[in-house]
C-alpha positions in Angstrom: -21.0 26.1 226.5 -18.7 24.4 224.1 -16.9 26.4 221.4 -17.5 25.1 217.9 -14.0 24.7 216.4 -15.0 22.2 213.8 -16.8 24.1 211.1 -17.9 22.2 208.0 -17.7 23.9 204.7 -18.9 22.9 201.2 -16.5 21.9 198.5 -17.0 25.0 196.3 -18.5 23.0 193.4 -22.2 22.6 192.5 -22.9 21.6 196.1 -22.6 25.2 197.0 -26.0 26.0 195.5 -28.7 24.6 197.8 -31.4 25.3 195.3 -29.8 23.4 192.4 -30.9 20.0 191.1 -27.6 18.5 192.5 -28.1 19.4 196.1 -31.5 20.2 197.6 -30.5 20.0 201.3 -28.3 22.3 203.3 -25.7 20.0 204.9 -22.9 22.5 205.6 -22.5 26.0 206.8 -21.1 27.3 203.5 -18.4 29.2 205.2 -15.1 30.0 203.4 -12.0 31.7 204.6 -11.9 35.3 203.6 -8.1 35.5 204.1 -6.0 36.7 201.2 -2.9 38.7 200.4 -2.8 41.0 197.4 -0.3 43.2 195.8 -2.8 45.5 194.2 -0.7 48.3 192.8 2.9 49.3 192.4 4.2 52.6 190.9 7.8 53.6 190.7 9.2 56.7 189.2 12.8 57.9 188.6 13.7 61.5 187.7 17.1 61.7 185.8 19.3 64.2 187.7 19.7 67.6 185.9 23.5 67.3 186.1 23.3 64.2 184.0 21.0 65.9 181.5 23.2 68.9 181.1 26.1 66.7 180.2 24.0 65.3 177.3 22.0 68.3 176.1 20.7 71.7 177.3 17.5 71.2 175.3 15.9 68.7 177.6 15.2 70.1 181.1 13.8 67.0 182.8 13.3 63.3 182.1 11.1 61.1 184.3 10.8 57.3 183.8 7.9 55.5 185.4 6.7 51.9 185.8 3.2 50.9 186.9 1.6 47.6 187.7 -1.9 46.5 189.0 -3.1 43.2 190.2 0.4 41.9 190.4 0.1 39.1 193.0 -2.8 37.3 194.8 -2.5 34.6 197.4 -5.6 32.8 198.7 -5.8 29.7 200.9 -6.2 26.4 199.1 -9.8 26.2 200.4 -10.7 29.2 198.3 -11.6 27.7 194.9 -12.9 31.0 193.6 -10.9 34.0 192.3 -10.1 37.4 193.8 -12.3 38.1 196.8 -12.5 41.8 195.8 -13.7 41.0 192.3 -17.0 39.8 190.9 -18.6 39.9 187.5 -22.0 39.9 189.3 -23.7 43.1 190.4 -25.2 41.6 193.6 -24.3 40.5 197.1 -22.3 37.5 195.8 -19.1 39.4 195.4 -16.1 37.2 196.1 -18.3 34.1 196.2 -20.1 33.5 192.9 -17.0 33.7 190.7 -16.3 30.0 190.2 -14.7 29.2 186.8 -14.3 32.9 186.1 -11.1 34.4 184.8 -9.2 36.5 187.3 -9.0 40.3 187.0 -6.7 41.6 184.4 -3.1 42.2 185.4 -1.8 45.6 184.0 1.8 46.4 183.5 2.9 49.6 181.9 5.5 52.4 181.8 6.1 55.9 180.6 8.9 58.3 179.8 8.2 62.0 180.2 10.3 64.8 178.7 10.2 68.5 179.7 11.7 70.9 177.2 
């Protein structure tokens, strides 16, 4: 027994598709690293202390300030020529693989201010 430590992978281009007119033969294992780091969501809220509100007005009972973000950061290895491994525009088993030349998922950034009277 000899452990296989030299795995050949395709280049991520048209050579990936073994049934295409560009590449009819299977000459690699089509294995890609599934490693990635993702900052998927961040939400931060701050409630203004009541003591500070009473110095300004007695009319407002509470103020909450919130910031939200989604899809803020994604790191994939250089060998991953695709986009986010969790995302696919396809509705099949090619999730994370068949997204070449596809735009990444939308990054959302927002905020809110909530008043209680």
